[in-house]
C-alpha positions as CSV (number, residue, x, y, z in Angstrom):
1,K,-16.5,-8.6,-6.0
2,S,-17.4,-11.5,-3.7
3,K,-20.4,-13.5,-2.8
4,T,-20.1,-15.4,0.4
5,A,-21.7,-17.7,3.0
6,D,-23.4,-16.1,6.0
7,G,-21.3,-14.7,8.8
8,V,-17.9,-15.4,7.3
9,N,-15.0,-13.0,7.1
10,V,-13.9,-13.0,3.4
11,V,-10.7,-11.8,1.8
12,L,-11.8,-9.9,-1.3
13,G,-8.2,-9.7,-2.7
14,S,-4.6,-9.2,-1.8
15,L,-1.3,-8.3,-3.4
16,V,2.4,-8.3,-2.6
17,V,4.5,-5.3,-3.3
18,P,7.7,-6.3,-5.1
19,M,11.2,-6.0,-3.6
20,G,12.6,-2.5,-4.2
21,S,9.2,-1.0,-4.8
22,V,6.6,1.0,-2.9
23,L,2.9,1.1,-3.9
24,R,1.2,4.4,-3.5
25,V,-2.6,4.3,-3.7
26,Y,-4.4,7.4,-5.0
27,F,-8.0,6.1,-5.5
28,V,-10.2,3.7,-3.5
29,R,-13.8,2.8,-3.7
30,Y,-15.8,0.5,-1.4
31,A,-19.4,-0.6,-2.1
32,T,-22.0,-3.1,-0.8
33,S,-25.5,-4.4,-1.4
34,D,-25.7,-5.9,2.1
35,E,-28.8,-4.6,3.9
36,R,-26.9,-4.2,7.1
37,G,-24.1,-2.2,5.5
38,A,-20.5,-3.6,5.6
39,E,-17.3,-3.2,7.4
40,F,-14.2,-3.5,5.3
41,E,-10.6,-3.9,6.7
42,V,-7.4,-3.1,4.9
43,I,-4.6,-5.2,6.4
44,G,-0.9,-4.9,5.8
45,N,1.5,-7.7,6.5
46,I,5.2,-7.0,6.4
47,L,7.3,-10.1,6.9
48,G,4.9,-11.4,9.5
49,T,4.1,-8.2,11.3
50,V,0.3,-7.7,10.7
51,G,-1.6,-4.5,11.2
52,T,-4.9,-2.8,10.3
53,V,-4.2,0.1,7.9
54,D,-7.9,1.2,7.6
55,A,-11.4,0.0,8.5
56,P,-14.0,1.9,6.5
57,Y,-17.7,1.2,7.4
58,L,-20.6,1.5,5.0
59,A,-23.8,2.0,7.0
60,S,-26.4,1.1,4.4
61,P,-27.0,-0.9,1.2
62,G,-26.1,0.7,-2.1
63,E,-23.8,3.1,-0.3
64,A,-20.4,3.6,-1.8
65,W,-17.4,5.4,-0.3
66,M,-14.8,6.7,-2.7
67,V,-11.6,8.7,-2.1
68,T,-9.2,10.1,-4.6
69,D,-6.2,12.3,-4.0
70,V,-3.7,12.8,-6.8
71,E,-1.4,14.9,-4.6
72,K,-1.2,12.8,-1.5
73,P,-1.5,9.0,-1.4
74,I,-4.3,7.5,0.6
75,Y,-2.3,4.4,1.4
76,V,1.4,3.7,1.1
77,F,2.5,0.0,1.1
78,P,6.3,-0.7,1.4
79,Q,8.3,-3.4,-0.4
80,L,7.4,-7.0,0.5
81,C,4.2,-5.9,2.1
82,T,1.1,-8.1,1.5
83,A,-2.0,-5.9,1.5
84,S,-5.3,-7.7,1.9
85,I,-8.9,-6.4,1.8
86,V,-11.3,-8.2,4.2
87,V,-15.1,-7.8,4.6
88,G,-16.4,-9.0,8.0
89,S,-19.6,-11.0,8.7
90,A,-20.5,-11.3,5.0
91,V,-24.1,-12.4,4.0
92,S,-24.8,-14.9,1.3
93,G,-26.2,-13.2,-1.9
94,S,-24.8,-9.8,-1.0
95,L,-22.1,-8.1,-3.1
96,Y,-19.0,-6.5,-1.7
97,E,-16.7,-4.4,-3.8
98,F,-13.3,-2.8,-3.4
99,V,-11.4,-1.0,-6.1
100,M,-7.9,0.4,-5.7
101,H,-5.7,2.3,-8.1
102,G,-2.2,3.3,-7.5
103,K,1.3,3.2,-8.9
104,Y,4.5,1.4,-8.0
105,S,7.7,3.4,-7.7
106,K,11.2,2.9,-6.4
107,Q,11.3,2.2,-2.7
108,E,12.0,5.3,-0.6
109,S,12.1,5.6,3.2
110,V,8.6,4.9,4.3
111,E,8.4,5.5,8.1
112,E,4.7,4.5,8.5
113,W,1.6,3.8,6.4
114,T,-0.6,6.7,5.5
């Protein structure tokens, strides 16, 4: 969770997938108390190549968006990927939340993010 100054893009968190591993994410939850709603951005950075993986938008305060799929991963991040969660145009006093659960496993051929 993060409290921020007005109008600033804020990184809520980030992680680096270890060499030889892949991170498969099976559960995500986004939430906000911002009266305007909130736009989140999931960013992947693989050795300097940066790309937006997902950009969920919550339209109203108190709204939460949750996805869980135990059979097919929601996101797959390959080895040495830095995954970051950013909230855009944050407002002071509002709360922004992102929860992610997944598992590391041995690196396999990952053609693209899912």
